[in-house]
C-alpha positions as CSV (number, residue, x, y, z in Angstrom):
1,X,-17.4,263.1,84.2
2,X,-16.0,259.5,84.0
3,X,-16.5,257.4,80.9
4,X,-16.7,253.6,81.5
5,X,-16.9,251.1,78.7
6,X,-18.7,247.8,79.1
7,X,-18.4,245.2,76.3
8,X,-21.9,246.4,75.0
9,X,-22.2,250.0,76.2
10,X,-20.6,253.3,77.2
11,X,-21.7,254.7,80.6
12,X,-20.7,258.3,81.6
13,X,-21.0,259.2,85.2
14,X,-22.4,262.8,85.0
15,X,-22.8,263.1,88.8
16,X,-22.5,260.7,91.7
17,X,-26.2,260.0,91.3
18,X,-26.7,260.4,87.5
19,X,-25.3,258.4,84.6
20,X,-25.7,258.6,80.9
21,X,-26.0,255.2,79.1
22,X,-25.3,254.6,75.4
23,X,-25.8,251.0,74.3
24,X,-23.5,250.1,71.4
25,X,-24.9,249.8,67.8
26,X,-26.4,246.5,66.9
27,X,-26.3,245.0,70.4
28,X,-28.9,242.4,71.4
29,X,-29.1,242.8,75.2
30,X,-29.4,239.5,77.1
31,X,-29.8,238.7,80.8
32,X,-26.0,238.5,81.4
33,X,-25.6,242.0,80.0
34,X,-28.5,243.4,82.1
35,X,-26.9,241.9,85.2
36,X,-23.5,243.4,84.4
37,X,-25.2,246.7,83.7
38,X,-27.1,246.6,87.0
39,X,-24.0,245.6,88.9
40,X,-22.1,248.5,87.3
41,X,-24.8,251.0,88.3
42,X,-25.0,249.8,91.9
43,X,-21.2,249.9,92.3
44,X,-20.6,253.3,90.7
45,X,-23.7,255.5,91.7
46,X,-25.2,256.8,94.9
47,X,-28.8,255.8,95.4
48,X,-31.3,256.9,94.6
49,X,-29.8,257.5,91.1
50,X,-31.2,258.5,87.8
51,X,-30.3,257.5,84.2
52,X,-30.1,259.4,81.0
53,X,-30.6,256.7,78.3
54,X,-29.2,258.1,75.1
55,X,-30.6,256.1,72.2
56,X,-28.2,257.4,69.6
57,X,-27.6,253.7,68.4
58,X,-30.0,251.0,67.3
59,X,-30.2,247.9,69.6
60,X,-32.7,245.3,70.9
61,X,-33.4,243.1,73.9
62,X,-34.2,239.5,74.3
63,X,-37.3,238.6,76.2
64,X,-35.6,237.9,79.6
65,X,-33.7,241.2,79.3
66,X,-36.8,243.2,78.6
67,X,-38.5,241.8,81.7
68,X,-35.5,242.5,84.1
69,X,-34.1,245.6,82.6
70,X,-34.0,248.6,85.0
71,X,-35.8,246.8,87.8
72,X,-33.4,248.1,90.5
73,X,-35.2,249.8,93.3
74,X,-32.3,252.3,93.5
75,X,-33.4,253.8,90.1
76,X,-35.2,257.1,90.8
77,X,-36.1,258.2,87.2
78,X,-35.0,257.5,83.7
79,X,-35.0,260.1,80.8
80,X,-34.7,258.6,77.3
81,X,-33.5,260.6,74.4
82,X,-35.2,259.3,71.3
83,X,-34.0,260.8,68.1
84,X,-36.9,259.6,65.9
85,X,-40.5,258.6,66.2
86,X,-39.8,254.8,65.9
87,X,-37.4,254.9,68.8
88,X,-39.9,256.9,70.9
89,X,-42.7,254.3,70.2
90,X,-40.5,251.3,70.9
91,X,-39.3,252.9,74.1
92,X,-42.9,253.5,75.2
93,X,-43.8,249.9,74.3
94,X,-40.9,248.6,76.3
95,X,-41.8,250.8,79.3
96,X,-45.4,249.4,79.2
97,X,-44.3,245.8,79.7
98,X,-45.3,244.3,83.1
99,X,-42.4,244.0,85.4
100,X,-41.8,243.8,89.2
101,X,-40.7,247.5,89.4
102,X,-42.6,250.1,87.5
103,X,-40.5,252.5,85.5
104,X,-40.6,256.2,86.2
105,X,-39.6,257.2,82.6
106,X,-40.0,260.1,80.3
107,X,-39.1,260.3,76.6
108,X,-37.4,263.5,75.2
109,X,-36.3,264.5,71.7
110,X,-33.2,266.2,72.8
111,X,-30.5,265.5,75.4
112,X,-30.5,269.0,77.1
113,X,-34.2,268.8,78.0
114,X,-33.8,265.2,79.2
115,X,-30.8,266.2,81.5
116,X,-32.6,269.2,82.8
117,X,-35.6,267.0,83.8
118,X,-33.3,264.5,85.4
119,X,-31.6,267.1,87.5
120,X,-34.9,268.5,88.6
121,X,-36.2,265.1,89.6
122,X,-33.1,264.2,91.5
123,X,-33.2,267.5,93.4
124,X,-36.8,266.9,94.2
125,X,-36.0,263.4,95.5
126,X,-33.2,264.6,97.6
127,X,-35.4,267.2,99.1
128,X,-38.1,264.6,100.0
129,X,-35.4,262.3,101.5
130,X,-34.1,265.1,103.7
131,X,-37.7,265.9,104.8
132,X,-38.4,262.3,105.5
133,X,-35.3,262.1,107.7
134,X,-36.5,264.9,109.9
């Protein structure tokens, strides 16, 4: 596991195709941060990759960031760990916004379940990729 610190987040590489993301407390994500975040993911992970979004902290997004966040075609699935009902509802609202790339996202109340689902989804994707290559 490799821990990387961006000015607004901590990202832990759990596997070459899975990262855990924790945005810092009080951050207001803007387009520049989203671009830096996307660049980091593309340069540190093997596609298709999946993300474990750990919402341990409270943060928000400006409008442009909401629209462009997680629109990389290389993202397979995202598991969000929401520690309370408000975070769960705001995550589902954010996921429902229209954007160019539809999110494949599921919300969990604990990290272990979220990670287990991500691992399962990644294995399933790799299996389909191998079958498609035949």
